[in-house]
Legacy VTK file of the C-alpha trace (Angstrom):
# vtk DataFile Version 3.0
C-alpha trace
ASCII
DATASET POLYDATA
POINTS 254 float
1.465 -27.261 -28.371
3.080 -25.041 -31.044
4.449 -21.468 -30.208
1.141 -19.816 -31.893
-1.240 -21.600 -29.618
1.190 -20.818 -26.810
1.201 -17.283 -27.484
-3.042 -17.286 -27.589
-3.398 -19.681 -24.499
-0.875 -16.909 -22.391
-3.185 -13.949 -23.632
-6.405 -15.269 -22.342
-4.588 -16.790 -18.939
-3.171 -13.152 -18.189
-5.945 -11.559 -19.504
-8.714 -13.732 -17.009
-5.481 -14.005 -14.098
-3.497 -11.051 -13.809
-1.484 -10.632 -10.757
-1.726 -14.486 -9.896
1.920 -15.425 -10.660
2.874 -12.625 -7.999
0.257 -13.128 -5.623
1.814 -16.952 -5.000
4.693 -16.414 -5.387
5.227 -13.593 -2.733
3.540 -16.134 -0.300
6.805 -18.803 -1.030
9.372 -18.521 0.872
13.206 -19.778 1.754
14.026 -18.502 5.036
13.139 -14.650 5.038
13.661 -14.623 1.498
10.612 -14.192 -1.541
11.265 -15.803 -4.998
11.355 -11.577 -5.745
13.767 -10.839 -3.413
15.946 -13.596 -4.287
16.067 -12.663 -7.789
16.386 -9.256 -6.482
19.992 -10.076 -4.751
21.427 -10.721 -7.694
20.925 -7.266 -9.728
23.584 -4.611 -9.073
22.715 -1.769 -6.562
22.618 0.653 -9.535
21.598 1.525 -12.974
18.819 1.117 -15.262
16.739 -1.786 -15.175
13.813 -3.574 -17.842
11.537 -5.586 -16.641
10.921 -8.025 -18.761
7.268 -9.849 -18.736
7.038 -7.330 -16.201
3.602 -8.538 -15.152
1.758 -6.993 -12.163
5.236 -5.384 -11.661
6.427 -7.326 -7.889
9.982 -6.457 -8.316
9.080 -2.308 -8.940
8.481 -1.332 -5.284
12.200 -2.401 -4.868
13.734 -0.832 -7.272
12.271 2.761 -6.900
14.439 5.652 -7.744
16.192 4.027 -10.537
15.639 3.867 -14.398
12.910 1.325 -14.733
10.840 0.254 -17.802
8.308 -2.743 -17.733
7.338 -4.725 -20.777
5.018 -7.161 -21.024
2.428 -7.890 -23.781
-0.282 -8.618 -21.546
-2.654 -5.268 -21.307
-4.345 -6.562 -17.966
-1.238 -7.193 -16.298
0.008 -3.692 -17.134
-2.787 -2.316 -15.453
-2.220 -3.552 -12.308
1.464 -2.094 -12.598
0.250 0.785 -13.553
-2.240 1.210 -10.813
0.385 0.636 -8.028
2.476 3.232 -9.773
5.120 1.555 -11.400
7.813 3.764 -13.973
7.436 3.623 -17.521
5.246 0.672 -18.893
4.720 -0.340 -22.417
3.031 -2.848 -24.366
5.097 -4.969 -26.133
6.771 -8.379 -27.165
9.999 -9.967 -25.903
11.473 -10.701 -29.726
10.931 -6.699 -30.627
11.764 -4.533 -27.908
10.970 -0.720 -28.233
14.231 0.244 -26.732
17.174 1.689 -28.086
20.407 -0.648 -28.591
22.451 -0.877 -25.329
20.530 1.747 -23.642
19.593 -0.743 -20.399
22.183 -1.651 -18.070
20.302 -4.984 -16.253
17.271 -6.852 -17.877
15.031 -8.687 -14.988
12.850 -11.753 -16.387
10.498 -13.545 -13.464
8.684 -16.710 -14.314
8.792 -15.825 -18.294
12.060 -17.276 -20.320
10.779 -20.511 -19.954
7.228 -19.754 -22.066
8.576 -16.582 -24.187
9.216 -17.825 -27.881
10.995 -17.797 -29.893
13.827 -17.780 -27.267
16.471 -17.152 -29.646
15.146 -14.110 -30.550
13.803 -12.702 -27.392
17.562 -13.274 -26.065
18.555 -11.518 -29.358
16.942 -8.372 -28.399
18.022 -8.811 -24.414
21.298 -8.689 -25.774
20.400 -5.806 -28.209
19.348 -3.787 -25.577
21.838 -4.493 -22.977
24.636 -2.008 -22.740
28.376 -4.315 -23.122
28.857 -5.740 -19.324
25.125 -5.263 -19.036
23.321 -8.369 -16.893
20.637 -10.361 -16.969
19.164 -12.367 -14.678
16.123 -14.392 -15.150
13.589 -16.493 -12.424
12.689 -19.745 -14.046
10.496 -22.898 -13.147
12.694 -26.431 -12.633
12.399 -29.707 -10.306
14.822 -29.188 -8.119
15.683 -29.104 -5.275
13.339 -31.493 -3.683
12.941 -32.570 0.380
11.780 -36.193 1.073
7.978 -35.692 1.562
8.195 -33.395 -1.610
8.082 -36.377 -4.211
4.765 -37.598 -2.629
2.620 -33.732 -2.730
3.817 -33.597 -5.588
3.458 -36.932 -7.203
0.135 -36.832 -6.072
-0.448 -33.455 -7.814
0.587 -34.490 -11.464
-1.031 -37.877 -10.744
-4.529 -35.658 -10.175
-4.224 -33.143 -13.482
-2.757 -36.503 -15.568
0.705 -34.528 -17.162
3.421 -33.204 -15.871
3.992 -29.234 -15.818
5.963 -28.364 -18.530
6.744 -25.415 -20.565
7.785 -24.218 -24.275
11.411 -24.014 -24.067
12.221 -26.956 -20.820
14.435 -28.076 -23.699
16.485 -25.233 -24.532
17.231 -24.193 -20.917
18.639 -27.732 -20.381
22.645 -27.121 -18.578
23.728 -28.336 -21.822
22.120 -26.247 -24.526
21.951 -22.804 -22.557
25.094 -21.775 -22.753
25.489 -22.114 -26.158
21.694 -20.232 -26.496
23.116 -17.566 -24.632
26.367 -17.791 -26.477
24.986 -17.615 -29.714
22.945 -14.207 -28.488
26.150 -12.607 -26.928
25.861 -13.441 -24.031
28.311 -15.455 -21.169
26.318 -17.659 -18.671
27.897 -16.319 -15.418
25.776 -18.278 -12.782
22.919 -20.830 -12.269
21.486 -21.892 -9.310
18.710 -23.881 -7.582
16.757 -22.656 -4.497
13.522 -24.414 -2.576
10.663 -22.115 -2.032
7.679 -23.467 -0.061
4.183 -22.615 -0.265
1.758 -22.772 2.528
-1.174 -23.947 1.938
-3.682 -23.533 5.206
-7.092 -23.071 4.124
-8.750 -24.091 0.637
-8.059 -19.995 -0.964
-4.625 -20.812 -0.648
-5.117 -24.192 -2.813
-7.425 -22.814 -5.114
-5.107 -19.680 -5.566
-2.378 -22.270 -6.474
-4.407 -24.266 -8.354
-5.377 -21.212 -10.737
-1.559 -19.650 -11.597
-0.780 -23.402 -13.372
-0.151 -23.333 -17.170
-2.687 -25.669 -18.000
-3.512 -25.866 -21.531
-6.429 -28.115 -22.583
-6.883 -29.754 -18.997
-10.158 -31.342 -18.752
-12.019 -29.808 -16.158
-12.856 -33.560 -14.515
-8.722 -33.057 -14.373
-9.347 -29.888 -12.452
-11.692 -31.040 -9.925
-9.329 -33.611 -9.069
-6.392 -31.276 -8.814
-8.488 -29.212 -6.791
-9.707 -31.969 -4.198
-5.748 -32.972 -3.797
-4.397 -29.393 -2.918
-7.514 -28.795 -0.402
-6.808 -31.871 1.518
-2.947 -30.926 1.767
-4.406 -27.456 3.145
-6.232 -29.400 6.054
-2.841 -31.099 6.383
-1.147 -28.052 6.817
1.536 -28.766 3.674
3.745 -26.572 2.367
4.000 -27.296 -0.954
7.046 -27.098 -2.890
7.943 -24.455 -5.342
11.664 -25.208 -6.704
13.232 -22.194 -8.605
16.292 -21.161 -10.545
17.977 -18.302 -11.112
20.109 -17.964 -14.381
22.548 -14.829 -14.318
24.168 -14.135 -18.383
26.922 -10.819 -19.141
26.777 -9.129 -22.084
30.151 -9.559 -23.850
32.226 -6.120 -23.422
LINES 1 255
254 0 1 2 3 4 5 6 7 8 9 10 11 12 13 14 15 16 17 18 19 20 21 22 23 24 25 26 27 28 29 30 31 32 33 34 35 36 37 38 39 40 41 42 43 44 45 46 47 48 49 50 51 52 53 54 55 56 57 58 59 60 61 62 63 64 65 66 67 68 69 70 71 72 73 74 75 76 77 78 79 80 81 82 83 84 85 86 87 88 89 90 91 92 93 94 95 96 97 98 99 100 101 102 103 104 105 106 107 108 109 110 111 112 113 114 115 116 117 118 119 120 121 122 123 124 125 126 127 128 129 130 131 132 133 134 135 136 137 138 139 140 141 142 143 144 145 146 147 148 149 150 151 152 153 154 155 156 157 158 159 160 161 162 163 164 165 166 167 168 169 170 171 172 173 174 175 176 177 178 179 180 181 182 183 184 185 186 187 188 189 190 191 192 193 194 195 196 197 198 199 200 201 202 203 204 205 206 207 208 209 210 211 212 213 214 215 216 217 218 219 220 221 222 223 224 225 226 227 228 229 230 231 232 233 234 235 236 237 238 239 240 241 242 243 244 245 246 247 248 249 250 251 252 253
């Protein structure tokens, strides 16, 4: 799918499913941490924060009292963020941020770097708005780590969907290419780690919520029904489905 088609798909997805990403990830845990808490663990304790592709602003409650700006392209997501009282919110694209150069200490981006296109332009904008020495922390999906039983459950889900789950920037985010891409934008990769979270399937509603959160452009209704049956079966068995994530941190040169 080309960038324009992805853009249209994402706009429609988030118009009809605002807040779904937050709803899923807030239910996913590794020991005492959710993915959002893991991202927040890597942020500096002070300074201004740009929440890029903020969605429903799940990071906002932990960042109150700091200068916070949330940016997203979805009016529906921003409406949820506004309803929870999030700080300054702006409807804007990651490739054209309405912020002054060097005006932010930190950029946080949860579950969006994999889909923002074109990524080089977005990284250039992130670098532009960061102050020298500023930090980008991003959370993205990945394929590991997994436990032995995870492969059975994930393979079953992908088999019913008839596809892998991929994103426009999968190639750009590979370990070999990411440092080069960041470097071209004036950013240096400072940390890159992975962690397995688990989403508990206990009821059919848990299964339906998870399925509704997946980006599946062009999926057929028959495939969706098959995936729904598989996830309902896992829910009946009280399976905790793996949610492997990757946290990337990059620093702007001083």
